[in-house]
N, C-alpha and C positions, 0 to 999 in steps of 0.2 A: 759252731753257731750256738749262742746261749739258748737255753730252754726257758722262754718267758711264759708266765701265766698271769692273766689279767683278772683281778678280783674287785668287785664292787660290793660294799656293805656299809651299814651304819656303824658308827663307832660304839654304840651300845651293844653291838654283836661281836666286837673285837674280843678275842681271847687275851689273856695276860701276855702270852708269848708274842701275839701280834702287836700289842702295845709296845713291848720292848723292842721288837724289830723295827717298827715304824719310828719309834723315838730315836733309835740309833741312826737310822738313815736320815731322819729329819735333822739331827744335830750335825751329822757329817755334811749334809747339803748346805746348811746355813751357818756352819762354823759356830754352833751354839753348844752350850753345856746344860741344857734344860733336863730336868728329871722327867720321868714318865708321867707323874702327876701334873706337872706344869704343862706338858704338851696335851694331856687329856683335857685339862681345864681350858686351854687355848681353843680347843675344838668344841667344847661342850658348854661354854658360857653363853647360851642363847635360850630362847623361850622353850625350845623342845629338848634341850640338853643333849644334843647329839649333832654330829656332822655326818654327811655321806661321803665316804672316801673311795676313790678308785686308785688301786695301786698295782704295780707290776712287780711280780716276784720272779727273781732269777732262781729257778727250781734247783739248779745244780749247786748254787752257793747257799740256798735257803736265805736269800737276802732281798729286801725290798729295794729296788734300784730306781724307782720313780713313783710319784704319787701326786694326786691333786684332791682337794677337799672342797665340799660345798656345805656352807653353813646356812641354815634356814632363817629367814627374816620375813615378818608379816608386814605388808603395806596396806594402807587403806586407799581404795580407788573407787570413786563414785558410790560410796556407801557400802562397799563390800570389802571383805578381807581377801587379799591376794598374796599367795605364797611365792616368795622369790628365794634364790640362792645367791650367796656371796662366795665367790671363788677365792681360794687362798691355799697356803701351804703347798704350793706347787713346786716340784723339783724333779730333776733327772740327774742322777749321779754320773760323773764323768765316764764310768765304764759302760754306760748304756747310751751315750749320746750319739754314737755312730748310727743308731737306728732313728732316722729323722721322723719317722711316722709313729714312733712309740707313744709320744705324748698326745698326738692326735687321737690314737685309739683309746687312751685313758680318758680323754675328755668326752668323747662321744659315748663311751660306755656309761659314764656317770650321768651324762646329759639324758640319755634314754631312760636311765633308772629313775631320775627325779621327775622326768616328764610323766611317767606312770604314777608318781606320787602326787601329782597335781600342781607342780611348780609351773609358773608362767614365764619366768625370765631368770637369766643368770647375770649378775652384776660383778664387776671386777675392777681392780686398780692394778694393772700389770706394770712391772718394772720395765726399764728401757730395753732390756734384752728380750722380753717376751711380748712386748706391745705389738710389733709388726707381725710376729708369728701368730698371735691370737687373731689378728684381723684377717690374715691370709688363710690360715688353716681352719679357724672356727667361724669366720664370718662375723665377728663382733663389730659393733658400730660405736662411734664416739658419742658420748653425751656432753661432757664438759671437763675442764681441768679443775681440780679442787684448789680453792684459794687458801692462802695463809693470812691470818690476822694476828697481829703481835702487839705486845706492850713491853718495851724494855723497862725492867725494874732495877736490874743490876745490883741487887742486894743479897745475892747468894754467894757463890764462890768467887765472883769477880771482885766484889767489895769484901775484903777480908777483915777490915777493921770495923768494930762494933758501931762506933760513932758514924762512920761513913754509911753503914747500912741504914741507920736511923734517918739520916739526912735524905738518902735516896728514896726511902719509903715515903717520907713526907712529901717530897717533890712529886712522886707518882700519885699520891692521894690528892694533892692540890690539882694536878692535871685532870684527875678523874672526876672531880666535882663538876666540871664543865658539862658532863654528860649525864648527870643524875637528875636533871630537872625535867626535861621533856621526854615522854615515853613514846617510843616507836614500836609497833607490833608487827610481827612477821606476817607476810601473806602466805597462807598455807597453799602449797602447790597441789595439783590434781592427784599426785601420787606421793603420799607421805607415810613415814614409818609409823606403825602402831605402837605407841608407848603406853605401858602399863606399869603399875607398881611391881608386879611379878617380873616383868622384863628387866626393869632397872636392877632388881635384886640379883638376878641371874647374870646380867651383863657386867656388873661392876663389883664383883667380890674383891674386897681389899682396897677399893678406891675410896677416896675421901668424899664425903657428902657435905653439902651446905644447905641449910633450910632456915627461913624465918617465916613470919606470918603471911608473907606475900609471894615468895618465890623459893626455888630450890635449884641445886646444881650438883654436878659431879666433876671431879678433877683428880689429877695425880701428878706428882713431881718426879722427874727422872734426872739423873746425871748423865749428860751427853757431852763428850769432849771437854770434860772438867767444868762444864757449866750446868747450872740447875735450870731446867725448863719445866714449867707447870703447864700441862695440857688440859684444856677445858673440853670435856666430853659432852656435857649437856647443861642447859640452863633454861628454866621456864617459869612463867608466871603461874601461880597456883590456880587462880580464879579462871583465867581464860584458857589455861593449858596450852599456851603458845609461848614461843621465844619472844622476849621483849628486850628493848635496850635497857630498861630499868633492872630487869632480872640479871642481865649481863653485868651491868654496873655494880649491883650488889655482890655478885659472885667475885668479880675482879677485886673489889674493895676488900672482901673477906680474905682472898688469897694474899693480897699485899700485906695485910695486917698479921696473918698467921703463918705465912711461909717466907723463909729466906730464899727467894728465888731470883734468878737473873732475867728470865723471860716468861711471859704468860702468852700462851699460843692456842689459837683455835684453828683447826683445819677443816675446811668444808665449804658449804654454800650458806650464805646468809641472805634471807629474803626480807630484809628490812635495813634501815639505817643503823649501823652498829655502833658508831661513836667511840666507845671506850677503847676499842682496839684499832690499830692502824693496818690497813690492807697492804700487804707486801706486793710491790710491783713484780710482774712475771719474771723480769730479768734478774731479780734478786732472790727468787725462791730457792731454797736449798735442794729440793728434789721435785721434779715434775711428777704430778699424780693425776694421770688421765683416768677418768671414769668411763668404762665401756660396758656395753650391754649386748647380750645374746637373747633375743625374744624367742622363747620356746613355743609359746602358743600364739599362732598367727592371728587369733581374734583380738589380741592386745597390741599388735605390731604398730599400728598407726600412731596411737597416743603414747605408747611406751618409748618410741624413738625420738620424741620431742624433748629437748633438754630442759625447757622451762617447766615441764610437768613434774620434775623430780626434786627431792630434797635429799642431801647426802652429806655426811660428816663423820667425825671419829666415833660417833655413837653407833654407826653402821660398821665401821672398819677401823681397827687400831693400826693405822698405817705408820705409826711411830716405829 
């Protein structure tokens, strides 16, 4: 029988050796080759610059065989700040999977820990393997599926000739003009993420930013399956501090002009008429992204379980 030890702590309290062990197991679980610093940044690029991690140590091997992390996010709810956790970096290595209750222990240990810290709810986007497990073992509830919004530009790796790239960019810009006239403003839901300059600075290190006198946005281009995809993480009107169709139009126009990209993509919920991007039908989405919630504080249960009360997108979770 393995000798398992369960440990919960903030990443700011990790020793260097713990970071090395955690990173080795993380890379093994997700077939990655990330450095310790990359994994540290992944867990600490939030307003509090830490995550709370629950991990299982095989004492005999001195190896982390399972873990789950909770990243802090502040939401605004009825004029007050509410602390929530975003669940991520969850794994159980093959050698520990025979213990079917191991991950349940990990989850509830970190849940109890963050409840004492004042967290009100845990949000997550589980993959298809953990979705049913989380509902059955943790009692999570469905909120909604994250939507995909896309604009094919096809001027990245798909169009290899310079002239073809120019033509495709011009076609995209002509199409885009149709949506730069009328401005639609998002309806702010009851529970919305608290965005500040400090948050953006910590959330998007190394990402590209766009800003003019009226709006701003953040985006990043990745190569996936030999295609260039530019993900939009945020766009807002400066004056109203809300997402608007004109802010989206300006950002997409900027991306088309400055990036040789094949697709522009936004993943999440849009609470207004989006225009510049096309909503992908559910049957064509590349990966189902269900948003689930575990309400820790029962005082918030009634309204936190209503899907229309929430806003959620890549600014909350890089599901890429």
